[in-house]
N, C-alpha and C positions, 0 to 999 in steps of 0.2 A: 533562332537568330536570335544577337545579346542584344544589348542597350547599355547606353551608359547608366540608365538607371537601377542595373541589376541584373542577377541573373535569369535566364531566361524563362517563361511563363510558360508552367506547363498547364495545360487545357485538356478537361477531360482523360486524366490521369489514372492509369488503374490504380485501384485500391491499395495496395501495398507498397506501391511509386508513393502514393501521394502520404502516407505512414510517414516512409522513412524521409519524405521532404520536409517533412514538421519537426523531425526530431533533428535534422542535419540542419534546419536553418538558422539554428541556434548557434554562434559562434563557440560559447562556453558556457559552462554553468554558472550561477551567481556568487556573490560572493560567499567566503568562510564566515560562520560565528561563532564565538566560542559562548555558549549558554546553558545558564542552571540546566539538570536532567530534566527535571518535569518540565523544561519549556521548550524540549525537544522532543517531543511528541508529535508525530505526524511528519518534522523534517527530514532531511537528509542525511547520513553521513558525512562529510567530507573528507575524513582521514578514515583508514581502518580503527579498528578499536583493538587497542591490546590490551591485557591483563597487567596492575600493576600490582597483582600479587598472589600467590602459589592459591588455587581452588581447589581443596579447600589450604585454609590459609595451613593448617594443623592438621594431625591425625585426629578423626571425632568417633565417636561410634557410630554404628548406622542402626543400631538397636538399642533398646530397651533390657537391661540386665546387669551383666556384672563386668567390667576389666581385670581381667587375670592375667597374672605374671608367672610362667612356667606351667608345668604338669600340676594337675588337682591330685588329692584335693586343695582346698583352697583356706585360710583363716579369713574372715571377713573384717574391713577396716575401714567403714565410713559408706557413707553418699557423695557421689559428684553428678552435680547439675549442671545443665549448658549455661555457658557465661562465668563458670567458677574456674577460679585458678586451680589447678591441681600438682599435686607432689610426687617423686618419683615412688613409684610401686615394687616393694623388695619380691624378691623371688619367693613364692608360695602363698603369696596372698592376693588378695582379689577385693574390690572399690565396687559399691552398686553403681552404676554409672545409668544417663539417660541420654535418649537417642539425642544428637549433635552435641553434646559436651567432650569437653576435648581429652584424649585420651593422654593419661599420665605418665612419663616416661618410666620404660621398663616393662609395662603391659606387652603380652604378644599377643593375646586376642579379646573378643569379648563373647561372654555366653549369655546367649537370650536366655531372658527371664522365662518364655516355656520350654528350654532344656535344662535347664539348672536344678539341685535340689537340696535341699540346705537339712542339714543332718545335725541335731540338738547332743552335744557332748556332754559327759557325766560334768565338767565344772560349769557348764550353764551355758557354754558360749556356743555358737554354730557354725556348722563347717561347711563348703560349698562343693558340691561333687556334679560332676559332668564331663563330657567331651568335647574338648573344642581346637580347634588346629588352628596353626600360627598365622595371625592376621584375619582371622573370620571375624567377619560383620564390623569389619574396620572399614572406614573410609580415608586414606591415605593424604596424607598431604602431597597438593599437584596432579591428586587424578582427574581432575578435569581438565585443567591447564600451570602451566609453569607462568611466572610472573614474563614480564616481556611476550609472552606467545601472542600471538592476531588471533584473535577472537570471529571477527565477520571485518568485512573487506568494505572500503569506501563506495558507497551508491546504496546502500540500502537504506530503504524507507526504518525511520525510528517506530516501533511499536512497544505497546506495553513489555512484551519479552525483550527486545531489546534495552529497555531499561530495567527493568530488571537485570538484566545478564550486566549490564553497565553495572549498578550501585552492587552487584555481587562483588565486582571485578575493583569495584574502588573506588568509582568514579564520581566526582560530583560534577563536573561540567561536559558538555560533548560538544566537540568540533561540529556542526551541520553547516547546511547548507542555509543561505536567505531564502525565505517562502517567496515563491512567485507571488505577486500583486497581481489582480486579475479585477477589472471592472466591468461588469454585466448591464450591456445597452438592451433593451428592449423594444424595438421597433414597434410602431403601429397606431392608428387612429383607432382600431376597432378592438384593442385589448382592455378588459375589465378585472380589477385587483377583487372586485368581490359581488356580492349577489348571485341571479341567475342570468344567463346571456339573454340579447335585447335584440330586437331587430337591427342586420349589420354590424352587432357586437358579439364577441366572443369572449369568454375567460381566459384570461393568461396562466397556461400549464406551467410553461417553462421558468417563472420570475421565482415559485414554490420549489419547483423538480433540480435547476440547475448549483445552484447554491453549494446544498450540501455535499452534492457530488465534486464540486470543483474542491471543497474543504477535506475530502478524504484525498482527494490526489494530493494535500499539501499546499493546495494555495491558499492563499492570504485575500479573500474577498473585500476590496475598497468599499463598494456598493454596488445597489443596481438602481438604474435610472427608465424611465420611458420615455422614450423621444416619438415623437409625432411626427407623421409623416411630412418632414419638409428639409428640404438640401441642407436650408444653412444649419437648421438646430443638429441634425447628423454630422455634418463638415466640422464644427466646433466642439461637438461632444467631444470626436475621432483626436482634433488635437489637441484639445488641453486637457486629454485623461492623463492622469500619471504615472497608469499600471502598467507593467510589464507585457501585459495581454490584456487586448482589447477583447470582449467576447461579445455578439451582436446577435440578433436573433428577428430573421425576417430581411428584405428589400437584397435579396443576391442575386434575384432570378433578373427580368428585363421588364417587369409590368411600369406599366405607368406612375406608382409611386415608389417602383427600386429604385433608390437613390444610392447606395452602398457603393458602386464602381464609381461614380462620379463623384462621392465626398472621397474615396482613396485615392483619386487621380488631385486632387482641388490640398489635401494635405499633404503630399509626398508621397503617399505609399507604393508599394511596387508589389502587384501581384506577382505570390512565388506558388500557388495550384488556383486555378479558377477553374471549378468542376471535376468531380471525382467519379469516375465509371462503379458508381455505388447505388444499391436500393435498397431503403430509401437514402434519400441525399444528398443526389448529385448535383444540386448547385451550391455547394459549401466551397465555400474561400479562403486562402490563407494570404496575408499581406505582409510586406515588412515593413516599419512605421518610422520614421524618423525618429533618432535619438535611443534607435537600438529595442524598439518596442515591436510588437508583434499587433494583428490580428486576426483572429478567426471569427468570418462570417456564416453563422448557423442558417438553414433554411427557417421560416417558422412554422411548418409541421413538427410537432411535438417529436413523433418518433422519428424524420428526418432529422431533426436537431439533434435527437440522441447520437444517432450514425455521426452527426458532424463532429460529436462530442470526441468518441472514439476514434474516429479517425485523424481528424488534427490537434484538438484541443488538449487531449491526455498526453498523445507523444511527445508535442512543443512543450507542457508543463513538464514532464519525466526531464525532457533534455536540460530546461532553465534550473532543474530542483538536482541535477548531477545524478538521475538514477541510471541504471544501466539497462532498464528495461523500455526505452525509448521505443527500440524496434525490433524486441524480442518477440518474438511467434507466440502464440498464448497459449494453454494448456489444449488437450484433444479430448473429446468424450465421441462416443458411437451413437450415432442415429436409431432410437428407436423405430422413426418412421421415416419416407422418403422426406427428401426436402427439395421442391422444385426448386428452379433457378434461373434468373433472368438467360434468355440468349446470350448475351456479349459482359454485361455488368456484372460486379461480386452483389450478393446480397447479406446484408445483415437481417437474423431473424430471432426472435426471442424464441428460447427454449427453455424447458424444466428439466432437473434430473430425476430419474427414477430406477427403480430396479431394472427394469428393460433399457435404459439407455435414457438419451437425450430424447424428450418430446417437444416437436413442435408444437408452438402456443397459438391461437386463430387471435384477431383482432393485431394485425400485422400489417395493415395500414399507416403509410407515412402522418397522416393526423390522429392515428389512434395509441391512445395509450393503455388499455384494457389489457391486451399480451402484455406489453412489459411490464405494468405491474406485477404481474402474477411471476415473473421471468425469474431465473434466477444466471440468465447468462444470453451473449448474443451468437449466436452460431456463424459461423463466416463461412457461407455459400459461396462455390466458385460460381464462373459462369455454365451454364447447363444444366447444375441441380446436383444433387449426392439423394442415391440409394437408399434405404433401409440396412442397419448394421455396418455402414462406410464409417469410417473415423473421420472426424467434422472440427476445425479449431474453433476455441470460445472465448468469449470476451467475456471475464467476468462482471455482473453489475456489485457497485457498491452496495 
């Protein structure tokens, strides 16, 4: 059934469908900004990265040795270092050259230092002897790319390696997507931010855990707020948040102080996903908010909240950032031991890589983080489980 408020709400939907729904909920990526290259780290390329110059921009020496012209032996004529201008090299001449230095016009190859032999002549000069083929140990102009060639497609995250390539190709500024903004609302009267747990009170684990993860996903965290178990406070926090994505923890079920569904209705939100067939984390939800904003409601249990993050929050952030990985399947690995599954739901299980394959880690309950703290990835276990030796999709952890 469809309503005037928006598309049909997916209730208890399969895990792959929930991830696609989160990515497809976004009408389009965020606007393009042109920023200094150093400020682009962690953002997403909004345009293909093209070379502004040939790479290398000129013929260079790939080794320390001598640039030589024609067949040997050669008479020596000085030294050429990286960054220096060079003059043409006459036939039969050689110049000592450093790795990375521009090859002088007329040079036919580079004789490596360990392959050359200097012979002193009667007049006190030295003659260079050795064997070198045409173009030997020369990095020719344009070996890596030509000016105007596309180096990287749009939609890739800007990593340190991307920054290095962009600089080498002549870029000072990059066209990137605006970072999606996130506000984290941590719900519950029981949460403590320091010290030991007390009667009825527990330490908040998600406040420390989620912000670095969101930053690694390219998000700009506007802030984290603790919201008591009060309908009005939650409603106003959602209504007045300026963030592209409001991320909440707890309150997604139907308990006596689980006000999230009612607060969404009061703020004009429309549920897109209400519950996912995944363990842990099945009470997670996704909603569209007025003004083109979104809300992802994570369960309050820590590992269940992590499941909600990888299922709904990260695909949504990828789509807002314009990344092409929003609904792509993760890499696979081979199980070193059997992984039991839920009879009907997908299961996300912490695993580590070993020479024998992926090893499932214990302490994988919804409220536990001990297994996750040792994990390198989450294995995506289909309903019914998988035996040892089977391939399994994995979601890398930041």
